[in-house]
N, CA, C and O of each residue as an XYZ file, in Angstrom:
308
protein
N     -12.415    -12.447      4.805
C     -13.780    -11.995      4.883
C     -14.365    -12.221      6.270
O     -15.226    -11.462      6.715
N     -13.905    -13.254      6.948
C     -14.450    -13.547      8.263
C     -14.160    -12.407      9.232
O     -14.999    -12.074     10.069
N     -12.963    -11.801      9.123
C     -12.628    -10.698     10.015
C     -13.528     -9.495      9.772
O     -13.923     -8.816     10.719
N     -13.853     -9.229      8.521
C     -14.750     -8.119      8.205
C     -16.127     -8.383      8.804
O     -16.746     -7.472      9.355
N     -16.614     -9.616      8.703
C     -17.914     -9.972      9.277
C     -17.898     -9.800     10.793
O     -18.883     -9.349     11.377
N     -16.781    -10.158     11.433
C     -16.687     -9.999     12.886
C     -16.696     -8.522     13.275
O     -17.286     -8.157     14.292
N     -16.054     -7.674     12.483
C     -16.066     -6.233     12.761
C     -17.479     -5.699     12.631
O     -17.937     -4.937     13.483
N     -18.174     -6.092     11.571
C     -19.554     -5.629     11.348
C     -20.484     -6.098     12.469
O     -21.420     -5.391     12.843
N     -20.225     -7.284     12.997
C     -21.071     -7.828     14.062
C     -20.710     -7.246     15.428
O     -21.409     -7.493     16.411
N     -19.640     -6.488     15.494
C     -19.225     -5.902     16.764
C     -18.421     -6.849     17.637
O     -18.178     -6.558     18.808
N     -18.003     -7.982     17.078
C     -17.262     -8.972     17.849
C     -15.759     -8.750     17.778
O     -14.993     -9.483     18.403
N     -15.340     -7.763     17.035
C     -13.913     -7.500     16.851
C     -13.732     -5.992     16.691
O     -14.563     -5.333     16.067
N     -12.660     -5.446     17.245
C     -12.448     -4.011     17.068
C     -12.172     -3.677     15.598
O     -11.679     -4.525     14.855
N     -12.485     -2.456     15.179
C     -12.238     -2.088     13.777
C     -10.751     -2.147     13.432
O      -9.884     -2.081     14.303
N     -10.491     -2.271     12.150
C      -9.108     -2.317     11.699
C      -8.428     -0.978     11.991
O      -9.059      0.073     11.882
N      -7.143     -1.009     12.363
C      -6.448      0.238     12.681
C      -6.270      1.113     11.436
O      -6.181      0.608     10.317
N      -6.220      2.417     11.648
C      -6.061      3.371     10.555
C      -4.782      3.090      9.761
O      -4.765      3.255      8.541
N      -3.728      2.674     10.431
C      -2.454      2.431      9.762
C      -2.580      1.309      8.727
O      -1.845      1.300      7.740
N      -3.491      0.377      8.938
C      -3.731     -0.688      7.965
C      -4.321     -0.098      6.684
O      -3.956     -0.511      5.583
N      -5.216      0.849      6.825
C      -5.807      1.506      5.656
C      -4.762      2.342      4.916
O      -4.751      2.385      3.686
N      -3.887      3.003      5.671
C      -2.806      3.781      5.058
C      -1.903      2.847      4.259
O      -1.524      3.154      3.128
N      -1.564      1.716      4.848
C      -0.718      0.729      4.165
C      -1.387      0.241      2.880
O      -0.729      0.095      1.850
N      -2.674     -0.007      2.943
C      -3.407     -0.489      1.768
C      -3.390      0.531      0.639
O      -3.182      0.174     -0.521
N      -3.606      1.794      0.974
C      -3.594      2.850     -0.046
C      -2.197      2.997     -0.651
O      -2.051      3.125     -1.866
N      -1.170      2.977      0.206
C       0.201      3.084     -0.292
C       0.557      1.909     -1.202
O       1.159      2.105     -2.258
N       0.192      0.706     -0.805
C       0.532     -0.475     -1.601
C      -0.197     -0.454     -2.935
O       0.389     -0.763     -3.973
N      -1.466     -0.092     -2.910
C      -2.216      0.012     -4.159
C      -1.616      1.063     -5.078
O      -1.509      0.852     -6.286
N      -1.226      2.190     -4.509
C      -0.598      3.250     -5.303
C       0.723      2.785     -5.885
O       1.024      3.063     -7.046
N       1.508      2.086     -5.095
C       2.791      1.582     -5.573
C       2.593      0.626     -6.747
O       3.325      0.694     -7.734
N       1.616     -0.255     -6.645
C       1.365     -1.203     -7.725
C       0.881     -0.501     -8.996
O       1.241     -0.899    -10.104
N       0.071      0.536     -8.832
C      -0.373      1.299    -10.000
C       0.796      2.026    -10.659
O       0.873      2.086    -11.886
N       1.703      2.577     -9.859
C       2.892      3.237    -10.409
C       3.755      2.212    -11.141
O       4.276      2.498    -12.220
N       3.906      1.037    -10.571
C       4.681     -0.020    -11.218
C       4.076     -0.398    -12.568
O       4.796     -0.562    -13.554
N       2.773     -0.533    -12.607
C       2.082     -0.839    -13.859
C       2.268      0.298    -14.869
O       2.538      0.052    -16.044
N       2.122      1.534    -14.404
C       2.282      2.690    -15.291
C       3.699      2.762    -15.846
O       3.888      3.078    -17.020
N       4.688      2.475    -15.019
C       6.072      2.518    -15.491
C       6.321      1.462    -16.566
O       7.022      1.722    -17.545
N       5.756      0.292    -16.387
C       5.900     -0.762    -17.384
C       5.283     -0.322    -18.710
O       5.872     -0.510    -19.774
N       4.102      0.258    -18.630
C       3.407      0.726    -19.822
C       4.181      1.855    -20.497
O       4.279      1.897    -21.723
N       4.724      2.762    -19.705
C       5.488      3.878    -20.268
C       6.718      3.392    -21.026
O       7.010      3.886    -22.115
N       7.433      2.437    -20.464
C       8.610      1.907    -21.155
C       8.211      1.147    -22.423
O       8.908      1.212    -23.436
N       7.099      0.435    -22.362
C       6.640     -0.324    -23.534
C       6.224      0.600    -24.669
O       6.282      0.214    -25.837
N       5.806      1.815    -24.337
C       5.393      2.775    -25.361
C       6.488      3.786    -25.676
O       6.251      4.745    -26.410
N       7.689      3.581    -25.129
C       8.827      4.414    -25.469
C       8.897      5.765    -24.786
O       9.566      6.669    -25.289
N       8.242      5.926    -23.680
C       8.244      7.208    -22.952
C       9.194      7.135    -21.756
O       8.771      7.187    -20.601
N      10.459      7.015    -22.055
C      11.468      6.794    -21.022
C      11.573      7.962    -20.042
O      11.742      7.732    -18.844
N      11.479      9.203    -20.512
C      11.623     10.375    -19.634
C      10.522     10.390    -18.567
O      10.792     10.615    -17.388
N       9.291     10.150    -18.993
C       8.182     10.127    -18.026
C       8.298      8.934    -17.088
O       7.964      9.029    -15.907
N       8.771      7.816    -17.615
C       9.015      6.635    -16.797
C       9.996      6.961    -15.657
O       9.792      6.560    -14.512
N      11.045      7.685    -15.996
C      12.054      8.023    -14.987
C      11.508      9.012    -13.951
O      11.841      8.926    -12.769
N      10.677      9.941    -14.395
C      10.057     10.885    -13.447
C       9.121     10.136    -12.493
O       9.097     10.407    -11.292
N       8.371      9.212    -13.030
C       7.454      8.429    -12.195
C       8.229      7.514    -11.254
O       7.730      7.143    -10.192
N       9.439      7.154    -11.641
C      10.285      6.330    -10.785
C      10.597      6.998     -9.463
O      10.729      6.324     -8.441
N      10.717      8.325     -9.469
C      10.953      9.055     -8.222
C       9.770      8.859     -7.281
O       9.955      8.622     -6.087
N       8.569      8.957     -7.813
C       7.374      8.721     -6.992
C       7.364      7.287     -6.465
O       6.993      7.044     -5.317
N       7.773      6.343     -7.309
C       7.845      4.945     -6.883
C       8.802      4.750     -5.716
O       8.523      3.978     -4.799
N       9.939      5.456     -5.754
C      10.908      5.340     -4.652
C      10.347      5.944     -3.364
O      10.565      5.408     -2.277
N       9.631      7.051     -3.490
C       9.015      7.670     -2.306
C       7.960      6.730     -1.719
O       7.895      6.537     -0.504
N       7.143      6.154     -2.583
C       6.121      5.209     -2.108
C       6.753      3.983     -1.454
O       6.261      3.502     -0.433
N       7.832      3.481     -2.031
C       8.507      2.309     -1.457
C       9.056      2.632     -0.069
O       8.922      1.831      0.856
N       9.668      3.797      0.075
C      10.190      4.188      1.388
C       9.053      4.354      2.397
O       9.170      3.931      3.547
N       7.960      4.968      1.961
C       6.811      5.142      2.852
C       6.226      3.792      3.259
O       5.790      3.626      4.398
N       6.213      2.830      2.342
C       5.707      1.495      2.658
C       6.546      0.817      3.731
O       6.007      0.139      4.607
N       7.857      0.996      3.669
C       8.735      0.398      4.684
C       8.436      1.011      6.050
O       8.308      0.294      7.042
N       8.326      2.329      6.097
C       8.047      3.017      7.369
C       6.698      2.572      7.924
O       6.587      2.207      9.094
N       5.686      2.606      7.083
C       4.342      2.221      7.519
C       4.304      0.740      7.901
O       3.584      0.360      8.824
N       5.060     -0.084      7.212
C       5.120     -1.504      7.550
C       5.658     -1.745      8.950
O       5.154     -2.599      9.680
N       6.695     -0.981      9.323
C       7.238     -1.124     10.676
C       6.255     -0.631     11.733
O       6.243     -1.143     12.853
N       5.441      0.346     11.392
C       4.415      0.822     12.332
C       3.262     -0.184     12.395
O       2.692     -0.419     13.460
N       2.929     -0.765     11.260
C       1.788     -1.678     11.175
C       2.053     -3.027     11.835
O       1.160     -3.586     12.473
N       3.253     -3.551     11.692
C       3.551     -4.908     12.141
C       3.172     -5.158     13.610
O       2.508     -6.155     13.893
N       3.564     -4.300     14.541
C       3.190     -4.577     15.944
C       1.682     -4.510     16.192
O       1.170     -5.205     17.069
N       0.967     -3.683     15.429
C      -0.478     -3.577     15.658
C      -1.190     -4.825     15.167
O      -2.214     -5.204     15.735
N      -0.679     -5.475     14.131
C      -1.315     -6.665     13.595
C      -1.022     -7.897     14.442
O      -1.776     -8.869     14.393
N       0.044     -7.876     15.207
C       0.403     -9.015     16.046
C      -0.681     -9.298     17.070
O      -0.957    -10.455     17.387
N      -1.295     -8.245     17.586
C      -2.275     -8.407     18.660
C      -3.694     -8.567     18.141
O      -4.618     -8.759     18.932
N      -3.888     -8.492     16.827
C      -5.240     -8.662     16.266
C      -5.570    -10.144     16.191
O      -4.748    -10.945     15.746
N      -6.747    -10.502     16.616
C      -7.187    -11.889     16.590
C      -8.168    -12.111     15.470
O      -8.654    -13.227     15.287
């Protein structure tokens, strides 16, 4: 929270766009994971497997975005 307050006060540059992309991807991945668990618990294996493809795409995108994000976060104070 302190970093957000510093951004609002103008004492710190805004968070990079790639951080927001990473946040959206991670949130989406977690929602897909939750949905897959629910689908298997309710016996909808076919839909679970279809959603698994989306999960794999999100996981790959997270790795790519993570490698882009890591150097930008190193220099943030």
